[in-house]
C-alpha positions as CSV (number, residue, x, y, z in Angstrom):
1,X,43.1,50.7,134.6
2,X,46.5,50.6,136.1
3,X,45.4,52.9,138.9
4,X,42.5,50.4,139.7
5,X,45.0,47.5,140.0
6,X,47.2,49.6,142.3
7,X,44.3,50.5,144.6
8,X,43.1,47.0,144.6
9,X,46.6,45.8,145.9
10,X,46.9,48.5,148.6
11,X,43.4,47.9,149.8
12,X,43.9,44.2,150.0
13,X,47.2,44.7,151.8
14,X,45.8,47.0,154.5
15,X,42.7,44.8,155.3
16,X,44.8,41.7,155.3
17,X,47.4,43.4,157.6
18,X,44.5,44.7,160.1
19,X,43.1,41.3,160.3
20,X,46.4,39.8,161.1
21,X,47.2,42.3,163.9
22,X,43.7,42.3,165.2
23,X,43.6,38.5,165.7
24,X,47.0,38.6,167.5
25,X,45.8,41.4,169.9
26,X,42.2,40.1,170.6
27,X,43.3,36.6,171.4
28,X,43.5,35.9,175.0
29,X,45.2,32.7,176.0
30,X,46.0,31.3,179.4
31,X,49.2,29.0,179.1
32,X,49.5,26.2,181.5
33,X,52.9,24.8,182.0
34,X,52.7,21.1,182.2
35,X,54.6,18.1,181.0
36,X,51.4,16.1,180.2
37,X,50.0,19.1,178.2
38,X,53.1,19.5,176.1
39,X,53.1,15.8,175.5
40,X,49.7,16.0,174.1
41,X,50.0,19.0,171.9
42,X,49.9,18.1,168.2
43,X,50.9,19.9,164.9
44,X,48.2,19.4,162.2
45,X,49.6,18.3,158.9
46,X,47.4,19.7,156.1
47,X,47.1,20.5,152.4
48,X,46.0,23.9,151.5
49,X,44.9,25.1,148.1
50,X,43.2,28.0,146.4
51,X,43.5,30.6,143.7
52,X,45.1,33.9,143.1
53,X,42.2,36.4,143.3
54,X,44.1,39.2,141.6
55,X,44.3,37.3,138.3
56,X,40.7,36.3,138.6
57,X,39.6,39.9,139.1
58,X,42.1,41.3,136.4
59,X,40.6,38.7,133.8
60,X,37.1,40.1,134.4
61,X,37.8,43.9,134.3
62,X,40.5,44.0,131.4
63,X,40.1,43.0,127.8
64,X,43.8,42.5,127.5
65,X,44.3,39.8,130.1
66,X,43.0,36.3,130.7
67,X,44.7,34.1,133.2
68,X,44.4,32.1,136.3
69,X,46.9,30.8,139.1
70,X,46.2,27.8,141.3
71,X,48.2,27.9,144.7
72,X,48.8,25.1,147.1
73,X,51.0,24.2,150.0
74,X,51.6,21.1,152.1
75,X,52.4,21.5,155.7
76,X,55.5,19.3,156.5
77,X,56.1,20.4,160.1
78,X,55.2,23.4,162.4
79,X,57.4,25.8,160.2
80,X,58.0,24.3,156.9
81,X,55.6,24.0,153.9
82,X,56.1,22.6,150.5
83,X,54.6,25.1,147.9
84,X,53.4,24.8,144.4
85,X,51.8,27.3,142.0
86,X,50.4,26.5,138.5
87,X,49.4,29.2,136.2
88,X,48.0,29.9,132.8
89,X,48.1,33.4,131.1
90,X,47.2,35.2,127.9
91,X,47.9,38.8,127.8
92,X,48.3,41.5,125.0
93,X,50.7,44.5,125.5
94,X,52.1,47.3,123.7
95,X,55.7,48.5,124.5
96,X,58.1,50.6,122.6
97,X,55.8,50.8,119.5
98,X,55.4,47.0,119.5
99,X,52.1,45.4,119.9
100,X,52.4,41.6,121.0
101,X,50.4,38.8,122.6
102,X,51.9,36.3,125.1
103,X,50.3,33.1,126.1
104,X,51.4,30.1,127.9
105,X,51.6,28.3,131.2
106,X,54.0,28.1,134.2
107,X,54.8,26.2,137.4
108,X,56.5,27.4,140.6
109,X,57.9,24.7,143.0
110,X,59.6,25.6,146.5
111,X,59.0,26.0,150.1
112,X,57.9,28.5,152.7
113,X,59.2,29.0,156.3
114,X,56.7,30.4,158.8
115,X,58.3,32.9,161.2
116,X,55.2,33.6,163.1
117,X,54.8,32.3,166.7
118,X,51.1,31.7,166.9
119,X,49.1,31.9,170.2
120,X,47.2,28.8,171.2
121,X,44.3,28.4,168.9
122,X,45.5,30.4,166.2
123,X,47.0,29.6,162.8
124,X,48.3,32.6,160.9
125,X,51.6,32.5,158.8
126,X,54.2,35.2,158.3
127,X,56.7,33.6,156.0
128,X,59.5,33.7,153.6
129,X,60.2,31.3,150.8
130,X,62.0,30.4,147.6
131,X,60.7,29.1,144.4
132,X,62.0,27.6,141.2
133,X,59.9,28.6,138.2
134,X,59.7,27.5,134.6
135,X,57.3,28.6,131.8
136,X,56.3,27.4,128.3
137,X,54.8,30.0,126.1
138,X,54.2,31.6,122.8
139,X,55.0,35.1,121.5
140,X,52.9,36.6,118.8
141,X,54.0,40.0,117.2
142,X,50.9,41.5,116.3
143,X,52.3,44.8,114.9
144,X,55.1,47.4,115.2
145,X,55.6,51.1,114.3
146,X,58.7,52.0,112.5
147,X,60.6,54.9,114.1
148,X,61.3,57.6,111.5
149,X,62.3,60.8,113.1
150,X,63.0,62.3,109.8
151,X,59.4,61.9,108.7
152,X,60.9,61.1,105.2
153,X,58.2,58.3,104.7
154,X,54.6,59.7,104.9
155,X,53.1,56.5,106.3
156,X,55.9,55.7,108.7
157,X,53.7,56.3,111.7
158,X,51.3,53.5,110.7
159,X,51.7,50.2,112.4
160,X,53.0,47.2,110.3
161,X,50.7,44.2,111.1
162,X,51.6,42.0,108.2
163,X,54.7,40.7,106.5
164,X,58.3,40.9,107.9
165,X,58.9,39.7,111.5
166,X,55.1,39.5,112.5
167,X,53.5,36.3,113.4
168,X,53.9,33.6,116.0
169,X,57.0,32.3,117.8
170,X,56.1,29.0,119.6
171,X,57.9,26.6,121.9
172,X,59.5,29.2,123.9
173,X,60.6,28.6,127.7
174,X,62.1,30.3,130.5
175,X,63.4,29.5,134.0
176,X,64.0,31.7,137.1
177,X,64.0,31.8,140.8
178,X,61.9,33.8,143.3
179,X,62.3,35.2,146.8
180,X,58.8,35.2,148.3
181,X,57.7,37.0,151.5
182,X,54.1,37.1,152.6
183,X,51.4,36.2,155.2
184,X,48.2,34.1,155.4
185,X,45.5,35.0,157.8
186,X,42.8,32.6,158.9
187,X,39.4,34.1,158.3
188,X,37.1,31.2,159.3
189,X,37.8,27.6,160.1
190,X,40.1,26.2,157.3
191,X,39.7,29.3,155.1
192,X,42.6,31.6,154.5
193,X,43.4,35.0,152.8
194,X,47.1,35.6,151.8
195,X,49.3,38.3,150.2
196,X,52.8,37.7,149.0
197,X,55.4,39.8,147.2
198,X,58.0,38.2,144.8
199,X,61.5,39.3,143.6
200,X,62.4,37.3,140.4
201,X,65.8,36.6,138.9
202,X,65.7,35.1,135.4
203,X,68.2,32.4,134.8
204,X,67.7,31.6,131.1
205,X,65.1,32.0,128.5
206,X,64.8,30.9,124.9
207,X,64.8,34.0,122.6
208,X,62.4,34.1,119.7
209,X,63.6,34.9,116.1
210,X,63.6,38.5,115.4
211,X,61.9,39.3,118.6
212,X,62.4,39.1,122.4
213,X,60.6,37.8,125.6
214,X,59.4,41.1,126.7
215,X,56.8,39.5,128.9
216,X,57.0,35.9,130.4
217,X,53.9,34.2,131.9
218,X,54.5,34.0,135.7
219,X,57.8,36.2,135.6
220,X,55.9,39.2,134.1
221,X,57.8,42.1,132.4
222,X,61.4,41.4,131.2
223,X,64.0,43.7,129.7
224,X,67.1,43.0,127.8
225,X,69.2,45.0,130.3
226,X,67.7,43.8,133.3
227,X,67.2,40.1,134.4
228,X,65.1,41.0,137.5
229,X,61.4,41.2,137.8
230,X,58.7,41.5,140.6
231,X,55.3,40.4,141.2
232,X,52.6,39.6,143.9
233,X,49.6,37.4,144.4
234,X,46.5,37.8,146.6
235,X,45.1,34.4,147.4
236,X,42.0,32.8,148.9
237,X,42.7,29.2,149.9
238,X,41.0,26.2,151.8
239,X,43.0,23.9,154.1
240,X,42.2,20.1,154.3
241,X,43.7,18.5,157.5
242,X,44.6,14.8,156.8
243,X,46.5,13.8,159.8
244,X,48.4,15.1,162.8
245,X,51.6,14.3,164.8
246,X,53.1,15.4,167.9
247,X,55.5,18.3,168.1
């Protein structure tokens, strides 16, 4: 299953990148230098929203994951976008002889800066950005296996699924920042496909009793020694132009 996720990621990246390069090369534009033309050029302001396709696909093919992420951005100027992402996740994982289920929601708020110089008539983005993110979630310790290298206890390799330390830890939260880089390609009028990579830095999290936040919705895997994480999303969005202004 992990191999499938990796191939989906690489194929999506290559297809998106080829579309972006192809559009840039194939477009032929004649630029007329004229004061009257410059004065009439306008920058459309728009609201773009959609979903992370990766989480939608993963929810369908995996029995251990169910989640969705809604993405949106508001174009404030030619280069700057206000970005908001909302997500809900439930996943079951097994790490270091511990089986647990994490469920909760999160939001990410920040901005993107478009570094791409579009040719006339094109509207593709190559951007960097920053997010502040926060989650509210619950951890359920389903079972754990006691590490007994001596094999003194005959049943020590059987998972403990009831009693000490098992059960639910609720009202947990975490905050982190994300550095984002990615691109969005216009496939059809007002329809975009995008891919972004994220580097996360955990600021703080509420530690559950007799357990830890091994996985945080929106942040992904967390370890005690490392406050950094990573992730990506693969989006399909629709843009609604609602007004325009002169550049």
